[in-house]
C-alpha positions as CSV (number, residue, x, y, z in Angstrom):
1,M,0.0,0.0,-0.3
2,K,2.9,2.8,0.7
3,H,4.4,2.2,-2.8
4,S,1.7,3.0,-4.2
5,F,0.6,6.1,-2.4
6,I,3.9,7.3,-3.2
7,R,3.7,6.2,-6.8
8,T,0.5,8.3,-7.2
9,L,1.5,11.1,-5.4
10,A,5.2,11.3,-7.7
11,T,2.9,10.6,-10.8
12,G,0.4,13.5,-9.5
13,A,3.7,15.5,-9.2
14,L,5.5,14.9,-12.6
15,L,2.1,15.7,-14.1
16,L,1.8,19.1,-12.7
17,V,5.3,19.6,-13.6
18,A,4.7,18.8,-16.7
19,S,1.1,20.5,-17.5
20,T,3.3,23.6,-16.1
21,A,5.9,23.6,-18.6
22,V,3.5,23.1,-21.1
23,A,1.2,25.9,-20.7
24,N,4.3,28.0,-20.1
25,A,6.3,27.2,-23.7
26,Q,2.2,28.0,-24.8
27,A,2.2,31.5,-23.4
28,A,5.6,32.2,-24.2
29,T,4.8,31.3,-27.8
30,Q,1.7,33.1,-28.0
31,S,3.1,36.2,-26.8
32,G,6.0,36.1,-29.1
33,A,3.6,35.8,-32.3
34,A,2.6,39.3,-31.8
35,A,6.0,41.0,-32.0
36,S,9.4,39.6,-31.3
37,P,11.3,40.3,-28.6
38,T,13.8,42.3,-30.6
39,S,11.2,44.5,-32.0
40,E,11.9,48.1,-30.8
41,K,8.7,50.4,-30.5
42,W,7.9,53.0,-32.7
43,A,7.7,57.0,-32.5
44,A,4.5,58.7,-31.9
45,I,5.4,59.7,-35.8
46,P,8.2,57.5,-37.0
47,S,9.1,60.6,-39.8
48,G,11.3,58.7,-42.2
49,V,11.9,57.3,-45.5
50,Y,11.4,53.5,-45.6
51,R,12.4,51.3,-48.7
52,L,10.5,48.2,-48.5
53,L,10.8,45.0,-50.8
54,I,7.2,43.3,-50.5
55,Q,6.9,39.5,-51.4
56,L,4.3,39.3,-53.9
57,P,3.4,36.1,-55.5
58,E,4.6,36.8,-58.9
59,Q,7.9,38.4,-58.0
60,P,9.4,41.3,-55.5
61,L,7.9,44.5,-55.6
62,P,10.3,47.5,-54.5
63,A,8.2,50.3,-52.4
64,T,9.1,53.5,-50.8
65,L,7.1,54.6,-47.6
66,T,7.6,58.1,-46.7
67,I,6.1,59.5,-43.0
68,K,6.4,63.5,-42.2
69,D,5.4,65.0,-38.9
70,V,2.8,67.8,-40.2
71,M,2.3,69.9,-37.2
72,G,2.1,67.3,-34.7
73,E,0.1,64.5,-37.1
74,P,1.9,62.1,-39.4
75,S,1.3,62.3,-42.8
76,A,2.6,59.4,-45.1
77,T,2.8,58.4,-48.7
78,F,3.3,55.0,-50.5
79,L,4.9,54.4,-53.7
80,P,5.6,51.2,-55.6
81,D,8.3,51.0,-58.2
82,G,6.9,51.9,-61.4
83,E,4.2,54.3,-60.5
84,A,4.4,58.0,-61.4
85,N,2.5,58.9,-58.1
86,A,2.6,58.1,-54.3
87,M,-0.5,57.5,-53.1
88,P,-1.7,58.7,-49.1
89,V,-1.8,56.6,-46.9
90,K,-3.1,56.3,-43.0
91,V,-0.2,55.1,-40.5
92,T,-0.9,54.1,-37.2
93,V,1.5,53.0,-34.3
94,K,0.5,50.0,-32.3
95,G,3.6,49.8,-29.9
96,T,6.0,47.8,-31.9
97,E,4.1,47.6,-35.2
98,L,3.3,50.4,-37.6
99,Y,0.3,50.3,-39.4
100,V,0.2,51.7,-43.0
101,N,-3.7,51.4,-44.5
102,G,-4.1,52.2,-48.2
103,T,-6.3,52.2,-50.8
104,A,-5.4,50.9,-54.3
105,P,-7.0,49.7,-57.6
106,K,-8.4,46.4,-56.0
107,G,-9.3,47.7,-52.8
108,P,-7.9,48.7,-49.5
109,F,-4.7,47.2,-48.4
110,E,-2.4,47.0,-45.1
111,I,1.2,46.7,-44.2
112,V,2.5,46.1,-40.7
113,L,6.0,46.4,-40.0
114,T,8.2,46.1,-37.0
115,R,11.8,47.3,-36.8
116,Q,15.2,46.9,-35.2
117,G,17.4,49.3,-35.4
118,A,17.4,50.2,-39.5
119,E,16.0,46.5,-40.2
120,I,12.5,46.4,-41.4
121,A,10.1,43.4,-41.6
122,G,6.7,42.7,-41.7
123,R,3.4,41.5,-43.7
124,W,0.8,42.8,-46.1
125,S,-2.3,41.8,-47.3
126,Y,-4.3,43.6,-50.3
127,G,-6.9,41.7,-52.6
128,G,-7.4,38.6,-50.7
129,D,-3.4,38.4,-50.9
130,T,-1.2,37.7,-47.9
131,G,2.6,37.8,-48.0
132,K,5.9,39.4,-46.4
133,L,8.1,41.9,-46.5
134,T,11.6,43.5,-46.2
135,G,13.1,46.9,-45.7
136,K,15.3,49.4,-44.3
137,A,15.0,52.7,-42.8
138,E,17.0,55.7,-44.2
């Protein structure tokens, strides 16, 4: 009897430790999905020029995102290579993510950028397609 009780107690303790480890690992994975621990916070108005390389299904598309401070508010334009005119876009900062929203011929698009120093990474969605992108701040 004594061995059975000790085995049950030991098994219960091991299961508790294992389930706690799994829960902690899941929590770390979920919180890491939102932003890389090395991602830096964006300034409230992240003025600058950002050279992006958008990975489209057909081929990579270089583009330039320009953000200016106009009387304490961000004013931004997005210019894909090959286009004659930059299109106005809305930028919103949410901690370590910079959201860029605009409208193009196939409808609305969204770009979400994170940064580490001058290096930019992110994702995009447009016309039902999604993908990743990279870039650099000038």
